[in-house]
N, C-alpha and C positions, 0 to 999 in steps of 0.2 A: 533860771534855776538849773544847776547842773546836778546829775545824779550822784556825783562823787564830791560835790561842794568844793571844787577847785583843787583837789589833790592830783598831781601828776602820777599816773600809774600806767602799767602795761595792760592793754585791752585783753579780754578773753578772745579765744579764737572765734572767727566769724560763724562757725557751726553753732556756738553757744548763743550768739545773738540771734541767729536764725530761729532757734527754739523759742527765744523770748518773743520775737515778733510773730511767730506762728500762734502764740497764745492771744495775740491782739487781733487776729483776723476774725471778723464777726461770724460766728457760727450759725446764727439763726436770722438770716435776712428774710424779712417778710415777702410773701408772694405778691401782696398788693399794697400799694401806698400811692398817693398822689404826688406828682412831681412839680417843682417850681416851674412857672411858665417858661423861663429861659431855656429849659431842656427840651421843651416839646417841639423845637425846631430840628432836633437832632434825629429823632425817630419816634415811633409810637411808644407810649408809656410802657406797655407790656414788653416790648422789644428792649428797651433801655433797662428795665428791672432785670430781665433775664440775662442781658449782657453784663450787668453788674455782678450777678451770681456767677457767671462764667469767669469773670475776672477774679472774683474771690477764689474760685476753684483752682485757677491758675496759680494764685499765690501759694497754695499748699504745695504745688509742684515746685515753684520757685524756692520755697523754704527748704524743701527736701533736697533740692539740687545744691543749695548752699551748704547744707549739712554734709553731703557727700563730696562735693567738689569745690566748695567755696575757698578752701585753703589755696587753691591754685591761683586765685584771682585777688585775694585780700590777705595780707599779713598783719598780725597784731602790731600796734605801735604805742608808744607812750603818748598819753594825752590826758587832758583834764576832763574830757567827756568820753566815758567808756562806750557811748552809743554812736560815736562819730566814726563811721567806716567810710572813707571817701569813695570806695568803689560802689557801695550801695547808694550813696548820694548821687553819684553820676548816673547809675542805672535809673534811679527815680526821675531824674531830670530828663533823661532820654525818653522814658516812657511817656511823661507829660508832654514833651515836644511832639512825639509821634501822634499821641491822641489829639493834641490841640491843633496842630497844623496839617495833619493827614486828612485827605479827602476820600470818601468812599469811592471805589472803583464801580464801574457800571454793573458788574456782576454782584456787587455787595458783599464779596468775600475777601477783600483785601483793601488796604489803604494805599493811595498814591501820595507821595510827599516830595516836595522840592525844597522844603525849607526846614531845617532843624537848627534853631538859634544856638542850642548847646554846642553844636558842631561848626556852624557856619558863620557866626558872628565874627567880626574883625579880631576880637579878643575872645576866642571860644572858651566855655567853661570847662570843656573836656578836651584833653590833648588828643592827637591823632592815634597814638598807640593805646590810649585808654578807650577811645571810641571802638576800636577793633575788639578789645577785651570785653566791653559791654555788649556788643552785638553777638560775639561768640557765645557769651553766657546765655543771652536771651534765646539764641538758636538752640542751645542745649536744653532749654525749657520748653521748646516747641514753637517758637516763632520762626518764620521763614522770610529771608530778606533777598528778594529777587533783583538781580542787577547790582548787587553790592558784593565786592570781593572781600570775603572775611579773612583772606590770608594776607591782604596788603597791610603794610606797616606804616606807610607814610601818607597815604591819601586821606583826605577828608570827605565827608559824605557829599559835600557840595559838587563834586566832580560827577556824581551820578544823579541825573535828573530826567525824569522822576524815578525815585525808588518805589518798589512795590512791597509792601509789608503784609503778611498774612499770618494766620494762626489756624492751620488746617484742622487741628483736633476739635475745635469749637469756634468757628468764624464769628459767632455772635459776640464773643469776647470783645472784639474791636469796637462795637457800639458801646459797651460798658466803659471801655478805655477812653473813648471820646468823651462821654458824659463826666467821668471822674476827672479827667484832664481839664475840662472847662471849669469844674468846681475848683481844681487846684489853682488855676490861673486867676479866677475871678471872685471866688467866694471864701478864700481862706482868711480867717481872722485870728491873730495870735491870742493865745490863752482861751481860745473857744473851741477850736477843733483842729484836726490834723489833716484837713483836706489836701494840703500840699504835700502830703506823704502818702503815695499811692499804696504803700505796703500796709497801711491801716485799713484800706477799702472803706473809707468813711462814706457809706451810702446815705447816711442820715442827712448830710448837707444838701442832698438832692431833693429831700422831701419838702412838700409844701407845708406840712404841719410839723410842729415840734415833736421830738420823741420823748415819751415819758422816761423820767430818770430811772424809774425802777426797771424798765426794760433794758436800758443801757447797763445797769448794774448786773442784771442777770447775764448778759452777754459777757461782761468782764469776768464774772465768776465761773463761767461755763467750764473751763478746763479744770476746776477744782473738784475733789470728791463731793458727793451730794451732801454729806454731813457738814462740811465746811460751807458749802453754798447756803444751806438752811440757816446756819449760825449767823452768817453775814447778813442775809436778807432779814432775818428777825431783828437784828441790831438796827438795820436801816429803818424798818417799819417802826420799831420802838421809838426811835429818836426823831423821826420826821412826824410821828403822831404827836410827839411832845412839843413840836414847834420848831424843830431845827431845819434849816435849809441845806439841801445837798446840791452841790455843784461839781461839774467835772473840769479838770485841767489836764491838758495833754502838753508835756514838754519832753524832757528826756525820760520821764516816767509818766504813768497814768495815775490820776488822783481822783478819788470820790471823797470830797471834803465836806464836813458837816459843821455848820456854824450857827450860832443863835444871834439873829440880827433883827428881831422883832421891834426892838426899841430904837433902831437907827433913825436919826433925824434926817438923813439924806439918802438919796438913791444910790445904791452900791453897785459897782461893776462887778463882774465875775471875779476879777483879781482881788478886789476889795474884800469880797465875801471869803475868798480863799485865805487871805491874810488873817482873817479872824477865826479861822477854823479852831475847833476844840480837838477834833480827831479826824482821821481819814482812813480809807482803805487805799493802798497804793501798790503798784506793780512797777518794779525797775529791773534793769539789767543786773545791778549789783546786789540788790537785797531780795529779789523775788516778790511774792505776794506778802503784804504786811498790814497789820493794823498799827497805826501810828497815833499817839495820844500826846497832846500838848497840855499837860495838867497845869492848872493855875491856882488851885484852891486846896492843895494837899495839907496845908497847915490847919485847915478847918476840920479835917476829918481823919487826923492821924490815928486816932483810936481805931477806926474802921480799918485802915490800911494794915495795922498790926495784926488783924485777924486773917489777912490773906496768906496763901501759900508763900513760903520763903522766897522762891525765885521772883515771883511778881512783886512781893513786898519790897525786895531789895531794888528792883528796877525803878519802882515809883519813888522810894526814898532817895535814890541816887539822883533822880531828877533828869533834866535835859538841858542842853545848851552847847556852846562850842567846846568840843572835847579838848582842844589844845588850850583854850583860855581857862577852862574850869579844872581840868585834870592833868594838864600837860601830856596829853596822850594824842597819837595820830588821829586824824579826822575819821570818825565812823558815822557821820551824818547826825550826831547828837543834836545839832541845832534844829533839826526838823521835828523832834519830839522823841517820845519813848517808843521804841520800835519793837513789836512783837510779831514773830513770824506767823503768818495765817497758814498753819499746817495742823496736823493732828494734836500737837502739843497744846493748842489753845483751847481744845474742847473741854478738858477737865476743869479749866478755870473760867468757863464761859459765864457762869453766874457771878463770879468775882469781877469780871470785866464789866458786866451790867452795873453792879454796885458802884464800882469806881467811876464809870461814866455818869451815873445818876448823880453822884455827888459833885460833878463838875457843872451840873445844870443849875440854873436859878431855883431857889427853893420852891417857888410857886408852881413849878412845872414837874417836879419829881412825882413819879408814879408811886 
């Protein structure tokens, strides 16, 4: 699923994308949680948890550097996917390789590495010139690469064996990087999490126990004003109490999708549940935070719709679907549903939103 639904367009500056991914960094990582057994060979649980928090803190520095200096490393390009910045893709792969293949030095303050597949494979994913750019940017963010010439333009990292990599501001970050890189290589499952994207700092995939969906939603909403957080959490509780299932999907956007699947005759995958969604909260580079509704029963309660404020009434009556096919207009994501910005403008119509969603529920479940 692409955030812009296949339309070729010019990307926004990478500084704007940095602000977007900064919203996705988990603000409230718990101080205690049990780890999956596979991570316990890396270090003690407390050390791993502290390392993950240190890596989270590094990501704030990383995003701030992208905002101030990212234009020197990545230029906007025309693409179908506005979230596809090759420079960030390469940095992500580089960090994963460092964490996965690096070995802690005896002093435990650095990693020694002789193999970085992104650089050293016969057909490396990252060119020599891009290698240098990635390393320079990480150095700008606080990493130190001992024994690597950051001014070289033609060498590959395979010529430096071993390289020593450190993060002097908070060395325990390296332990968090190792754990997150292992999860990226070994635990990522499409349509389930973003463990292969270190910029999301998906610590939850390290946990032995599942994370409560409400806690995930609170983290997702954290950058919003308190009144909007309260509105969204009340909607979540209202409709999960009524029997809806909430699942998360992470692709080019973040989705908290609500479906009614109680009468399903088969076991549904996460993607199956997502396909049956009635509404969702989403965050994307293109649209920001939104409430997105896929109305299916409007013909049954048109008299109620007519009592709604004019802007909302017009949106619902207009319906949703492919903008080009239905209205001969450029793609605006209409196929995804009726999109309402999750900002202050939604608060005056919050009760109308509830009435609207109530009428999309089975009659037996309405409050």
